[in-house]
C-alpha positions in Angstrom: -32.5 -66.8 -125.8 -31.2 -65.3 -122.6 -29.5 -62.0 -122.0 -29.2 -59.2 -119.4 -30.9 -57.0 -122.2 -34.3 -58.5 -121.2 -34.1 -56.4 -118.1 -34.7 -53.4 -120.3 -38.0 -54.3 -121.8 -40.8 -51.7 -122.1 -42.3 -50.4 -118.9 -46.0 -51.1 -118.8 -48.2 -48.1 -117.8 -51.4 -46.4 -118.9 -49.8 -42.9 -118.6 -49.6 -40.8 -121.8 -46.1 -39.7 -121.0 -44.0 -42.5 -119.5 -40.2 -42.7 -118.9 -38.8 -46.0 -119.9 -35.6 -45.1 -118.3 -34.0 -41.8 -117.3 -33.0 -41.2 -121.0 -36.0 -42.5 -123.0 -39.6 -41.2 -123.1 -42.6 -43.1 -124.4 -45.7 -41.1 -125.5 -49.0 -42.9 -126.1 -51.2 -41.5 -128.9 -54.9 -42.4 -129.1 -55.7 -40.4 -132.2 -57.4 -37.6 -130.3 -54.4 -35.4 -129.3 -51.1 -35.0 -131.1 -47.7 -34.5 -129.5 -45.1 -32.1 -130.7 -41.5 -33.4 -130.5 -38.1 -32.1 -131.2 -37.1 -32.8 -134.8 -35.2 -36.0 -135.2 -35.9 -37.2 -131.6 -37.9 -40.3 -132.6 -35.9 -43.5 -131.9 -38.7 -46.0 -132.3 -42.5 -46.3 -132.6 -45.3 -48.8 -132.7 -48.7 -48.5 -134.4 -49.9 -46.1 -137.1 -48.0 -43.0 -136.4 -47.4 -40.1 -138.9 -44.6 -37.5 -138.6 -45.0 -34.1 -140.1 -43.1 -30.8 -139.9 -44.8 -28.5 -137.5 -46.1 -25.2 -138.9 -44.7 -22.0 -137.4 -46.8 -18.8 -137.5 -45.3 -15.8 -139.1 -44.9 -14.2 -135.6 -43.0 -17.3 -134.4 -40.7 -17.1 -137.4 -40.0 -13.4 -137.0 -39.3 -13.9 -133.3 -37.0 -16.8 -134.1 -35.0 -14.7 -136.5 -34.8 -11.7 -134.1 -34.1 -13.5 -130.9 -32.6 -16.9 -131.7 -35.3 -18.6 -129.6 -37.8 -21.0 -131.1 -38.7 -24.6 -131.4 -37.9 -26.9 -134.3 -40.7 -29.4 -133.9 -42.4 -32.3 -135.7 -46.0 -33.3 -135.2 -46.6 -36.9 -134.2 -50.2 -38.1 -134.7 -52.1 -41.3 -135.1 -52.6 -44.3 -132.8 -49.8 -46.1 -131.1 -46.7 -45.2 -129.1 -43.7 -43.1 -130.0 -40.3 -43.3 -128.2 -38.3 -40.1 -127.9 -34.7 -39.4 -126.9 -31.9 -37.0 -127.6 -28.2 -37.7 -127.0 -29.0 -39.9 -124.0 -29.8 -36.8 -122.0 -31.9 -37.0 -118.8 -35.6 -36.5 -119.5 -38.1 -34.9 -117.1 -41.9 -34.6 -117.6 -43.6 -31.5 -116.1 -47.2 -30.3 -116.0 -47.7 -26.8 -117.2 -50.6 -25.0 -115.6 -52.0 -21.5 -115.6 -48.8 -20.1 -114.0 -46.8 -21.0 -117.1 -43.1 -21.9 -117.5 -40.2 -20.1 -119.0 -37.6 -22.4 -120.7 -34.5 -22.3 -122.8 -35.6 -23.8 -126.1 -32.5 -26.0 -126.3 -33.9 -28.2 -123.5 -37.3 -29.0 -124.9 -37.9 -32.5 -126.0 -41.7 -32.7 -126.4 -44.9 -31.0 -125.5 -48.6 -31.4 -125.9 -50.0 -29.6 -128.9 -52.4 -27.7 -126.7 -49.6 -25.6 -125.2 -48.6 -22.2 -126.6 -45.1 -20.6 -126.6 -43.7 -17.1 -127.4 -40.3 -15.5 -127.1 -39.7 -13.2 -124.2 -36.7 -11.0 -123.2 -34.9 -11.2 -119.9 -33.8 -7.8 -118.8 -30.0 -7.2 -118.8 -28.2 -4.5 -117.1 -26.1 -4.0 -120.2 -28.8 -4.8 -122.8 -26.4 -6.6 -125.2 -28.1 -8.6 -127.9 -27.1 -12.2 -128.3 -26.0 -12.7 -124.7 -28.7 -15.4 -124.1 -31.3 -13.1 -122.7 -34.2 -14.5 -124.8 -36.2 -17.5 -123.7 -39.6 -19.1 -124.4 -42.7 -18.6 -122.3 -44.9 -21.7 -122.4 -48.5 -21.3 -121.4 -51.7 -23.2 -121.3 -52.4 -26.6 -119.8 -50.5 -29.8 -120.7 -47.4 -31.9 -120.5 -43.9 -30.8 -121.3 -40.8 -33.0 -121.5 -37.5 -31.3 -120.8 -33.9 -32.5 -121.1 -30.9 -31.9 -118.9 -27.2 -32.9 -119.0 -27.2 -35.0 -115.8 -29.6 -35.0 -112.9 -30.9 -31.4 -112.3 -31.5 -29.4 -109.2 -34.9 -27.8 -108.5 -34.5 -24.7 -106.4 -37.4 -23.1 -104.6 -37.6 -19.3 -104.7 -39.5 -17.4 -102.0 -39.9 -13.7 -101.3 -37.3 -14.0 -98.5 -34.9 -16.4 -100.4 -33.9 -15.5 -104.0 -31.8 -17.6 -106.2 -28.9 -16.8 -108.6 -28.0 -19.2 -111.4 -25.5 -19.4 -114.2 -27.2 -18.3 -117.4 -25.7 -21.4 -119.2 -26.9 -23.8 -116.5 -30.5 -22.6 -116.1 -33.0 -24.8 -117.8 -36.4 -23.4 -116.8 -38.2 -21.4 -114.2 -41.7 -20.4 -113.1 -43.0 -17.6 -115.3 -44.3 -15.8 -112.2 -40.8 -15.1 -111.0 -39.1 -11.7 -111.5 -35.8 -12.1 -113.4 -32.8 -9.9 -113.7 -29.8 -10.7 -115.9 -26.4 -9.5 -114.8 -22.7 -10.2 -115.4 -20.1 -10.9 -112.8 -17.8 -8.5 -114.5 -17.6 -4.8 -115.4 -19.3 -3.4 -118.5 -16.1 -2.8 -120.5 -15.2 -6.4 -120.2 -18.6 -8.0 -120.4 -17.6 -10.6 -122.9 -14.5 -11.6 -121.0 -14.5 -13.9 -118.0 -13.7 -12.1 -114.8 -10.3 -12.9 -113.4 -9.9 -16.6 -112.7 -13.4 -17.3 -111.5 -14.7 -18.6 -114.9 -18.1 -17.0 -114.2 -20.0 -14.8 -116.6 -23.7 -14.1 -117.1 -26.1 -15.0 -114.3 -29.8 -14.7 -113.7 -31.3 -13.6 -110.4 -34.8 -15.0 -109.6 -37.1 -13.2 -107.1 -40.7 -13.9 -106.0 -42.5 -17.2 -105.5 -41.7 -20.3 -107.6 -39.0 -22.6 -108.8 -35.9 -22.6 -110.9 -34.4 -25.7 -112.5 -30.6 -25.9 -113.1 -28.5 -28.7 -114.6 -25.0 -29.8 -113.5 -23.6 -28.6 -116.8 -23.1 -25.1 -118.2 -23.5 -26.2 -121.8 -25.2 -28.9 -123.7 -23.1 -31.2 -126.0 -23.2 -30.1 -129.7 -26.0 -31.7 -131.8 -25.0 -30.4 -135.2 -21.2 -30.5 -135.0 -19.5 -30.1 -138.4 -18.0 -33.5 -139.4 -14.3 -33.1 -140.4 -14.1 -29.7 -138.9 -11.5 -30.7 -136.3 -11.8 -31.1 -132.5 -12.9 -27.5 -132.0 -15.9 -27.8 -134.3 -16.9 -31.2 -133.0 -17.1 -30.1 -129.4 -18.9 -26.8 -129.9 -15.8 -24.5 -129.7 -16.2 -23.2 -133.3 -18.9 -20.8 -134.5 -21.3 -19.8 -131.7 -19.9 -22.5 -129.4 -22.0 -25.4 -128.1 -25.2 -23.2 -127.7 -25.0 -22.3 -131.4 -24.5 -25.9 -132.4 -27.5 -26.9 -130.2 -29.8 -24.5 -131.9 -28.9 -25.7 -135.4 -26.6 -22.7 -136.2 -29.6 -20.4 -136.0 -27.6 -17.3 -136.8 -26.7 -18.7 -140.2 -30.4 -19.1 -141.3 
């Protein structure tokens, strides 16, 4: 049998995390270390692999209900390989070290089970709850796979060059950075876009590190309501695309 499809066979490598293409990740399991993956992200596997719901501590559950930030994960264990993907989004593997990484939970695909995460608050000049000012701080040592809508841009932040990013486009940043959340509007109209600029909340990063932004201000919906009309299918219903991405967390 002949077909152009044979150009897309498995990439051979000894790496634990290996991109098969920009949208598909292979993780090798040897039986010694599990991987935590986004629920429902498995597209294929080989070998003796088991999938279990990942336990959340009471503190993580309370933080999730209070802030809306958390991770819905499954534990992949055993011996073999598991293939992960989500809506054909671009996947990027990062090494988390002692400096730590702050991420939006919507963009996490997989991580080593040795890593730890907790919800943190990003200061806002208005202090309005629900404006996207909570994120996850991931610490420890291990691999982390992030997703972006399109190829991202990694911006370097230095003491003499700070970076501003749209709060809906920022994916992750070095935990060592100082962050200030602000709105390009006045306080009485903080929920309304300013004039015809289309810009709202933004984050300012200062210090020494990196900020990762994607060329999209919102992820496509993952849990769109079938039969709910065009608005519901494309994230323009309850809580918009971000609410759909997080599994309608406010309804839990």
